N, C-alpha and C positions, 0 to 999 in steps of 0.2 A: 504493500500500500504506500501511498504518497506520504512523505514526511510532513507532519503537521506543524505549522507555525502558530505558537500560542498567542502571539499578538495579532492574529488575524481579525480584522475588523468585522468580517462576515459573521464570526462566532458571536461577537458582541451584539450585533444586530439581531441575530437569531435568538439570543437570550432575552433581549429586550422585547422582541416580538412575542415570545412565549409568556412573559410576565404580563404584558399589556393585554394579550388575548385572554389570559386567565382572569384578569380584572373585569373584562367585558362579560365573560361567561358568568361570573359570580353575580353580576347585576341582574341577569335573567334568572339565575338559580333561586334568588330570594323572592321571586314573584311568580305568578301564574304565566304559563307560556303555551303557545300552540305547538302541537306535535303533528308532523306530516310523515306518512309512511312512504319510503322510496320504493322503486320498482323491485329491489332485492328483498323487500320486507323489513328492512331496518329503519328505525326512526330517525328523523332529523328535525331540528328546531331552529328558531331564529338565532339562538346562541351559537350553533354550529356555523351558520352562514356569516354572522358578524365577526366571529373569531377568525374565520378563514380570511375575511377581507382585511382585518388588522394585520395578520401575519403576512399575507401576500403583498400588501402595500409596503411594509417595511423591508421584506426580503428583496423586493424589486431593486432596491439600491445596490445590492451585491452584484447584479448582472449575471447571476447564476439561474438557469432555468428552474421552474417549479412544477412539481406534480402534487396535487392536493386532492383528497377525497371529495372535497366540496367545490371543486372547480372543474370545468370541462377538461377531459383528459386529452393531451396531445396525441396525435396519431403515432403509432409505433414507427412508421417510416421516417418520422421527424425525430423522435426521441432516442431511437436505437443507437444513434451516433454520439449521444451525449456522454461525455466523460464524467462530468460532475452535474449533480442536480440536487435540489432540495426535495425531500419527500415528507409530506405533512399530513397529519390527522389533527385538525384544529380542535376537535372534541372527541377524544377516544373514550368510548364507554358511554354513548348517549343513553343507553338503557339505564345505566347507573345514575346518570344525570336526571332522567325522567323519574326514576324511583327515589331520587333524593337520598341516596345512601353515601354520598360524598366520594365514591370511588371512581372518579373520572379524571382524565389527564389531558394535557396539551402535549402533542408530540411533534418535534421538529428534528429531522435528520439530514445530514449531508452525505450523499452517496458519491463515492469516488471509485471509478472502474468497477461498478456493480457491487461494491462493498460499503457498509456503513462506517464512516470514520469519525463522525461527530454526532452527538445526540443530546437533545434537551427534552426531559420529561418532567412536567410540573403537575402537581395535584393541588389546584387552587383551593378547593374546599377543605383540604387537609392541611394547607399552609406549609407544604414543603415540596422540594423538587430535586432533580438530579441533572448533572451534566457529565458527559463522558467524551473523552478525546483519545482516539486511538494512539497508543504509544506514549501517552502522557499520564493518564490516570482518570479516575472517576471521583466525582465530588457530590456532596449533598448540600443543598440550601435548606437550612432548618427553619427559616422564617421568611416566607415569600413576601409577606406584607411589609417588612422592613428592609427588604433587599432592593436597593435603587440602582439602576443602571444609568449613569450620567451620560449625556450625549457625547462628550469629548473624552470619556474615560477609556482605559485600555482593558482588553479582555483579561490580560494577565493580572491586573488589579482586581477584577471581579473574582477571579479564581482564588485570590488570597483571602477573600471574605467568605469562602466556602470551606466545608470540612472535607478533607481528603479521606476517601474510604479505603479501608484495608483491602489489599488484593489477595484473592484466593485464600481466605481463612481456612484453617484446618480443623477448627472446633465447631463448625456449623452443625446445628441440630439436624437430625435426619427427617426433614420436612419437605414435602412436595406441594407446590402451590399450583392451583388450576383455576380456570375461568369460573366465575360465578354463574354465567349464563350459558356457557357452551359445554357443560359437563354432561356426559352421556355414557352409555354402556360401552361404546367403542373405546372411550378413554380408559375405562376400567380394564378392558382387555389389553391395551397397550401397557398399562402399569404392570399387569401380571407378567407380560413378556419381558419387560425391562428388568424387573427385580426377582425373576425366578431363581437366580443364584445369589441373591443378596438380601439384606434386611429390607423389608418393605417399609417405606417411609410413612409417617403420619401425613394426612392430606388436609390442607386448608384451602379456602377459596377467596378470591378477590377479583375485582373488575379492572378492565383497561390495562394500560402498560404499567400500572402500579405493581403488577406482578414482577416485571423486570427490575423495578426499583428495589423491591424487597429482596429479590434474588441477588442483585448486585451488592446490596448492603450486607449480605451474609445472614439474613434473617430466615432464609429458606435455602435448601440445597438443590432443589430441582424445580423445573417448570415444564409441564408436558401438555401438548395439544395434539389431538389425533387427526383433526380435519384441516382442510386447506384454509388459508387466511390471506387477506389483502396485505400487500406489502407495506402500506402506510400504518398498519396496525402493529408492526414489529420493528420497523427500521430504527427508530430512535432508541427503543429499548435494547435492541440488538447491539447498537453502537455503545450504549452504556455498559452492557454486560461484557463486551470485548475489552473495553477500557478498564473494567474492574478485575480483569484476569479470568473471566469465565468464557464460555463458548457454547455453541449449539449446533445441532446437526438435524437434517431433514429426516422425517419419519415416513416410511420405513427404510429409505434408501441409505441413510447415514452420510449424506453429502452436505457440503457447505450451502447455506442459503444465500442466493444471489438476488440482486434487485434490478429492476427495469426489464422484467420478463414481459413478453408480449401481452399477456393478460393481467399483468401487475398483481399476480398471485403467487404465493409459495405454498408448498405442501405443509402437512403437520410437522411438528418439530419436538425435539427434546433439548432443553437448555439446562446447563449445569453451572453452579456457582464457581467451580474450579475446573481447569482443564484436566486435572488428574481424575476427577469423578467422571468426566465425560469420556476419557480414554478407557476407564474401567467398564463403563456401560457398553461402549462399542466393542470391547473385547468379549464381554459376556454374550453379546448378540452376534459375534463373529462378523462384524462389519469392517 
């Protein structure tokens, strides 16, 4: 992957975009809002659309192309040659937003040569967030409300005000985190296959890319999803996990997850808090 420059102004803009979008979302969250069902059956609200506008307007200054769940998708013939692009889910976990359980996030990722090299995941209602930079580290913002990104400030200065997360902890409890809304019998079958020769972990549930944050923080050890998923749902969290020393592979193929596929989808996956755990699972599965 490309060497990352920590003083990159684009990262500072992306961080500011995530924070401002989160504030916009919270304005809707505290009142009644209209829910529309999209053609794929998923819900969308004015909060999704306005957060998307905030993010896209700010990221436009970077000159890097954008793919967002809530914007018209560029034709593959156009985007297949893109080396770098932003991949956005302005409100990941709209069902959590609608159900008012606080477990929704703002996701912004930078993709470089089909791999996620930078990610911001914020949880506005929970008042914390994460930043991951490939080759440099993963960080937590413990108080979003008080975290200000000044217009002329440097991204390196912003990082100094975050908490650097430990990479690849060895004492993580044997916990597997899964989706709150996409848990089904197939997931159970995958878990049985994964841990047939190992201690089966305890299972907890959460919404949105919050799962990647908790995994990267070392609060869980595994994250499994058996069915396919849109690229914008994982890109920022994937970047965070890689920066924190973890990794993931596609299920059941055991391959790397790549981005900017023709249909902008990836298969199911297995994510691990450490590369050692991931290697062990792949060995158990003969992958």
